[in-house]
LUMMARLUM-85500 format. One line per 5 residues: their letters; for each residue x, y, z of N, C-alpha, C. Coordinates in steps of 0.05 Angstrom, whole numbers. Example, Ala and Ser with C-alpha at 12.3 -4.5 7.8 and 13.67 -1.06 7.14 Angstrom:
as> 264/-114/156/246/-90/156/264/-66/156 | 257/-45/142/273/-21/143/258/1/157
This chain:
xxxxx> 97/-608/293/102/-575/281/94/-577/252 | 75/-569/245/70/-557/209/91/-543/202 | 110/-554/177/128/-536/163/119/-519/145 | 113/-488/147/101/-475/124/115/-481/101 | 112/-482/72/121/-480/47/118/-457/42
xxxxx> 148/-441/39/148/-408/21/137/-410/-2 | 120/-395/-7/115/-392/-36/126/-367/-52 | 138/-347/-32/143/-324/-48/156/-303/-27 | 176/-293/-29/182/-270/-8/193/-250/-22 | 184/-226/-13/191/-202/-24/203/-183/-5
xxxxx> 206/-157/-7/224/-135/5/208/-135/33 | 182/-134/40/170/-130/61/155/-154/74 | 153/-178/51/132/-198/68/145/-225/63 | 131/-244/70/137/-272/60/106/-280/57 | 104/-298/34/76/-312/25/82/-343/41
xxxxx> 59/-355/48/65/-381/55/38/-394/49 | 44/-423/36/24/-438/26/9/-448/51 | -17/-455/54/-30/-474/67/-41/-500/57 | -57/-508/73/-65/-537/62/-91/-534/43 | -97/-508/41/-126/-499/23/-109/-475/4
xxxxx> -114/-491/-22/-97/-473/-47/-109/-452/-46 | -134/-448/-37/-143/-421/-46/-139/-403/-17 | -119/-406/-1/-114/-394/21/-87/-389/27 | -77/-370/30/-54/-362/41/-43/-349/61 | -18/-347/75/-12/-329/96/9/-313/94
xxxxx> 4/-285/100/21/-267/93/38/-267/120 | 65/-264/126/81/-251/152/92/-227/140 | 89/-209/152/100/-178/149/128/-180/165 | 151/-173/149/177/-166/162/179/-145/167 | 205/-137/188/217/-116/194/234/-100/177
xxxxx> 244/-112/150/254/-105/133/246/-81/121 | 264/-59/114/254/-37/100/272/-29/82 | 263/-24/54/280/-9/32/262/13/21 | 283/28/1/273/47/-10/294/49/-35 | 277/68/-56/298/78/-81/299/46/-92
xxxxx> 273/32/-96/283/1/-111/300/-9/-96 | 300/-14/-75/321/-31/-56/350/-21/-58 | 354/1/-67/382/8/-65/392/22/-39 | 367/24/-25/377/34/12/360/8/21 | 370/-8/43/358/-23/57/367/-22/87
xxxxx> 346/-26/105/345/-26/136/329/-38/147 | 325/-39/171/306/-52/190/289/-29/205 | 263/-32/214/251/-15/226/236/-34/246 | 251/-30/277/239/-41/292/204/-45/294 | 194/-72/297/172/-74/300/155/-64/282
xxxxx> 166/-62/257/144/-49/232/128/-71/218 | 133/-98/224/121/-120/216/98/-124/230 | 93/-123/253/75/-116/268/54/-96/268 | 71/-70/265/53/-48/259/37/-42/235 | 50/-59/214/40/-54/184/17/-76/183
xxxxx> 24/-101/199/-3/-117/196/-27/-115/210 | -24/-100/231/-38/-94/244/-59/-67/236 | -43/-50/218/-62/-27/207/-72/-38/181 | -62/-55/161/-72/-68/142/-98/-82/150 | -91/-100/173/-117/-113/175/-141/-98/181
xxxxx> -133/-78/198/-156/-58/206/-167/-45/176 | -149/-35/165/-158/-19/137/-178/-34/126 | -164/-63/114/-178/-84/96/-208/-80/109 | -208/-89/134/-230/-98/145/-252/-72/143 | -245/-45/145/-259/-23/144/-266/-22/112
xxxxx> -252/-27/92/-260/-23/66/-281/-48/54 | -277/-78/65/-296/-93/59/-321/-90/71 | -323/-72/100/-350/-69/111/-363/-40/87 | -344/-27/75/-359/-8/58/-356/-16/28 | -358/-43/25/-360/-59/-1/-341/-59/-21
xxxxx> -316/-58/-16/-284/-60/-24/-280/-91/-23 | -280/-104/-43/-272/-139/-36/-235/-135/-40 | -235/-154/-17/-204/-154/-11/-198/-178/-9 | -169/-188/-9/-158/-214/-6/-160/-221/30 | -163/-203/44/-162/-201/79/-185/-229/89
xxxxx> -174/-244/102/-194/-261/118/-194/-254/143 | -167/-261/161/-171/-256/189/-139/-251/194 | -129/-235/216/-106/-232/226/-110/-259/248 | -82/-273/242/-76/-294/259/-58/-291/279 | -38/-271/273/-16/-262/296/-11/-239/295
xxxxx> 7/-229/311/10/-193/306/26/-188/286 | 35/-216/266/54/-206/245/40/-220/220 | 22/-236/224/13/-253/203/-25/-250/196 | -23/-247/171/-58/-249/163/-57/-273/148 | -88/-287/146/-97/-307/125/-104/-285/110
xxxxx> -99/-295/77/-112/-285/53/-122/-302/32 | -138/-294/19/-148/-308/3/-127/-308/-21 | -119/-330/-35/-98/-333/-63/-108/-316/-81 | -88/-298/-95/-99/-287/-122/-70/-288/-136 | -74/-282/-168/-53/-275/-181/-51/-246/-183
xxxxx> -31/-236/-175/-19/-211/-179/-18/-199/-206 | -33/-179/-204/-36/-160/-232/-9/-144/-227 | 5/-143/-246/37/-128/-252/34/-105/-253 | 18/-89/-232/18/-61/-239/10/-53/-205 | 27/-30/-201/21/-9/-178/3/8/-182
xxxxx> -17/15/-168/-34/28/-178/-34/56/-159 | -28/75/-163/-25/99/-148/-41/116/-146 | -50/127/-126/-72/151/-127/-53/175/-112 | -55/198/-121/-44/221/-108/-70/245/-109 | -67/249/-78/-81/278/-71/-72/301/-76
xxxxx> -41/305/-67/-22/327/-58/0/321/-67 | 15/339/-86/36/331/-96/62/326/-83 | 75/305/-82/96/296/-66/113/277/-85 | 142/267/-76/156/247/-87/161/255/-117 | 158/230/-134/170/229/-159/146/251/-175
xxxxx> 119/256/-163/107/276/-178/113/302/-180 | 128/316/-162/140/333/-156/168/337/-181 | 183/318/-177/206/315/-186/202/315/-220 | 180/302/-228/171/298/-260/159/318/-272 | 146/331/-260/130/358/-270/138/383/-258
xxxxx> 150/386/-236/157/409/-227/141/425/-207 | 117/408/-208/95/420/-186/108/422/-152 | 104/442/-138/114/451/-112/105/422/-95 | 119/417/-78/113/399/-50/89/413/-37 | 66/394/-35/43/403/-20/25/415/-38
xxxxx> 25/421/-63/9/427/-78/-18/408/-77 | -39/423/-69/-64/405/-72/-78/399/-96 | -79/373/-101/-90/374/-141/-119/377/-135 | -128/385/-159/-157/395/-162/-175/364/-166 | -156/348/-169/-179/319/-169/-157/302/-161
xxxxx> -164/276/-148/-144/253/-148/-129/242/-178 | -107/239/-175/-98/223/-197/-87/198/-200 | -98/182/-212/-93/159/-216/-67/143/-237 | -44/132/-222/-26/125/-241/-23/95/-241 | -14/91/-262/-7/64/-263/29/65/-266
xxxxx> 43/36/-256/67/38/-256/72/0/-254 | 87/-3/-277/96/-31/-282/111/-46/-259 | 101/-62/-250/122/-79/-223/136/-92/-236 | 162/-84/-240/183/-97/-253/205/-78/-239 | 227/-88/-220/244/-81/-210/266/-77/-229
xxxxx> 272/-93/-241/292/-90/-264/291/-66/-283 | 267/-57/-290/256/-34/-305/254/-10/-287 | 259/-21/-261/254/12/-243/225/18/-236 | 206/-1/-250/178/1/-240/166/25/-254 | 169/28/-282/166/53/-297/136/65/-297
xxxxx> 129/83/-302/105/97/-299/93/90/-328 | 74/74/-329/56/71/-361/38/91/-367 | 33/95/-391/11/105/-405/-11/77/-411 | -42/90/-412/-56/62/-414/-57/49/-437 | -42/55/-457/-37/51/-488/-10/28/-484
xxxxx> 12/40/-468/31/20/-463/25/-7/-441 | 5/7/-431/-9/-17/-406/-24/-38/-420 | -33/-30/-435/-55/-47/-457/-28/-60/-482 | -10/-48/-492/4/-61/-507/11/-86/-498 | 27/-85/-471/35/-101/-455/20/-127/-448
xxxxx> -4/-119/-449/-21/-138/-440/-23/-147/-410 | -16/-125/-396/-17/-127/-368/-44/-134/-355 | -63/-119/-369/-95/-123/-356/-108/-115/-379 | -133/-125/-382/-150/-116/-403/-162/-90/-402 | -174/-79/-419/-188/-51/-417/-207/-51/-395
xxxxx> -227/-70/-392/-240/-76/-381/-229/-75/-346 | -209/-86/-344/-195/-86/-315/-183/-58/-309 | -173/-52/-325/-160/-20/-320/-180/-1/-316 | -203/-4/-325/-228/18/-321/-230/11/-290 | -234/-18/-284/-243/-26/-262/-223/-22/-236
xxxxx> -198/-24/-246/-172/-16/-223/-180/17/-218 | -185/30/-243/-187/58/-234/-206/74/-223 | -232/52/-227/-258/64/-204/-247/50/-183 | -241/28/-168/-238/21/-149/-215/40/-133 | -198/48/-145/-173/61/-134/-184/92/-122
xxxxx> -206/104/-142/-219/131/-137/-238/122/-110 | -253/101/-110/-270/92/-89/-255/86/-61 | -230/76/-59/-214/65/-43/-201/95/-29 | -196/109/-50/-182/141/-39/-212/155/-25 | -233/154/-33/-249/170/-16/-257/161/7
xxxxx> -252/131/10/-262/122/36/-238/126/58 | -213/117/48/-193/121/66/-184/153/68 | -186/171/51/-187/200/59/-198/209/77 | -222/198/80/-243/208/105/-236/193/130 | -226/170/129/-219/158/153/-193/173/164
xxxxx> -176/172/148/-149/189/154/-152/207/172 | -168/228/154/-181/256/161/-191/250/193 | -208/234/191/-220/233/228/-193/218/245 | -179/212/235/-154/202/248/-130/223/260 | -134/252/244/-120/271/245/-100/264/225
xxxxx> -99/253/206/-77/247/186/-87/256/152 | -69/265/141/-72/281/114/-62/254/98 | -82/242/81/-65/223/59/-67/232/35 | -31/231/33/-21/248/10/-25/236/-16 | -16/209/-16/-14/198/-33/-16/165/-27
xxxxx> -21/143/-40/-11/112/-36/-13/96/-52 | 0/70/-56/3/53/-73/-15/26/-66 | -29/21/-86/-49/-2/-86/-43/-27/-101 | -43/-49/-90/-39/-76/-110/-65/-87/-109 | -66/-103/-135/-95/-121/-141/-87/-145/-145
xxxxx> -101/-170/-145/-98/-192/-155/-129/-203/-163 | -118/-224/-179/-150/-236/-188/-148/-261/-175 | -171/-270/-166/-177/-294/-152/-187/-323/-169 | -187/-341/-163/-193/-361/-187/-218/-357/-204 | -232/-342/-193/-258/-331/-211/-256/-307/-229
xxxxx> -226/-301/-227/-217/-279/-242/-238/-249/-230 | -240/-251/-203/-247/-229/-192/-225/-209/-182 | -228/-182/-191/-205/-169/-178/-211/-161/-145 | -190/-168/-132/-185/-162/-98/-161/-143/-96 | -175/-128/-80/-149/-109/-70/-128/-133/-53
xxxxx> -103/-122/-53/-83/-146/-44/-64/-128/-27 | -44/-143/-26/-14/-129/-15/-25/-120/13 | -17/-93/18/-22/-82/48/-26/-53/43 | -37/-40/66/-41/-11/62/-29/0/91 | -1/17/86/10/21/115/22/40/111
xxxxx> 38/52/121/56/75/125/89/68/107 | 87/33/104/97/32/76/94/43/51 | 66/38/51/52/47/19/42/71/15 | 40/80/38/19/116/40/39/133/53 | 38/159/39/51/181/48/26/198/69
xxxxx> 30/191/93/13/203/110/25/232/126 | 12/255/131/20/272/139/7/278/166 | 18/290/184/1/295/217/-18/323/203 | -44/321/209/-58/342/206/-54/364/224 | -55/388/205/-47/410/225/-18/417/233
xxxxx> 1/397/219/32/413/225/42/414/199 | 55/442/205/62/454/182/92/449/177 | 111/437/198/141/436/192/141/410/173 | 153/410/149/156/394/124/168/371/140 | 182/370/159/195/341/166/177/329/188
xxxxx> 165/348/209/156/336/231/127/324/228 | 122/333/201/90/325/190/91/293/182 | 116/285/176/119/259/166/116/237/180 | 89/222/170/89/194/187/86/160/177 | 109/166/151/108/140/135/140/138/131
xxxxx> 141/121/111/169/112/102/192/134/90 | 179/155/86/192/182/82/214/187/105 | 207/179/124/227/187/149/246/169/145 | 243/139/138/265/125/128/287/133/105 | 268/139/88/276/148/57/299/171/65
xxxxx> 289/190/76/304/215/81/322/216/107 | 325/195/122/337/199/140/332/213/164 | 306/215/168/296/237/183/292/223/220 | 298/204/221/297/197/248/266/188/253 | 266/183/282/245/175/292/222/156/277
xxxxx> 225/138/261/217/130/238/195/109/260 | 205/94/275/188/74/296/167/86/308 | 174/114/321/149/124/329/130/137/312 | 137/140/292/120/155/268/97/129/263 | 108/108/256/97/81/245/73/78/270
xxxxx> 87/78/302/69/73/321/47/92/321 | 58/117/318/30/134/321/9/133/300 | 14/125/274/-11/117/256/-22/96/262 | -6/74/279/-23/49/288/-43/59/303 | -33/74/330/-43/83/348/-72/100/339
xxxxx> -68/113/321/-99/133/315/-117/117/300 | -104/94/279/-119/80/266/-135/64/284 | -119/48/298/-131/22/318/-148/39/335 | -149/59/350/-165/76/362/-192/85/355 | -190/91/322/-214/94/309/-233/81/296
x> -258/76/305/-278/57/290/-295/64/275
């Protein structure tokens, strides 16, 4: 039996090396964290659910011209991916005011934005993943000006595709976080995952501010029924082609 060499372990995933340096294996864990890991727990079958949703959405985006690190799903909780050097930025796209946007601006929860908002956050737990201006981002040399432009363009393209897809699934895509990486040819690829862990998802047509939530906010806010919400997203995503 081949023993895999662990390359990296994060809050929600473990990355393993393979015999090919250009290919890695991502294992999705059931661990759950919130508030910069100040709250910790576990969500039953989260790894399986998020791996299935991410695999489906990566393939959907690939079919629509978005380059990703995804190669194939190899088990219920694992996918084979292209090796990339992660750009140390969280690219957040917002369609509706929620979360930190409401806290920092005073916008009412649920305010529909006139246009999607793209924001960049520094991936640094010690600093609390701060929001960065473009000038600060460039000052810190986290990406080149051309890469920043490309990240913004890709984020908006992905938002267009995912918003429409989720709408067809009966789900409103409120906001979401993306991560990108550079392959050995310096191509930007969409990486990490797309799941209820990284997206705010509301049940379309549900007006109750708690019952509509189908994402990790159920865990963050102790709303209960976390597993069933994740399962519902997976069922809707996988049943829609």
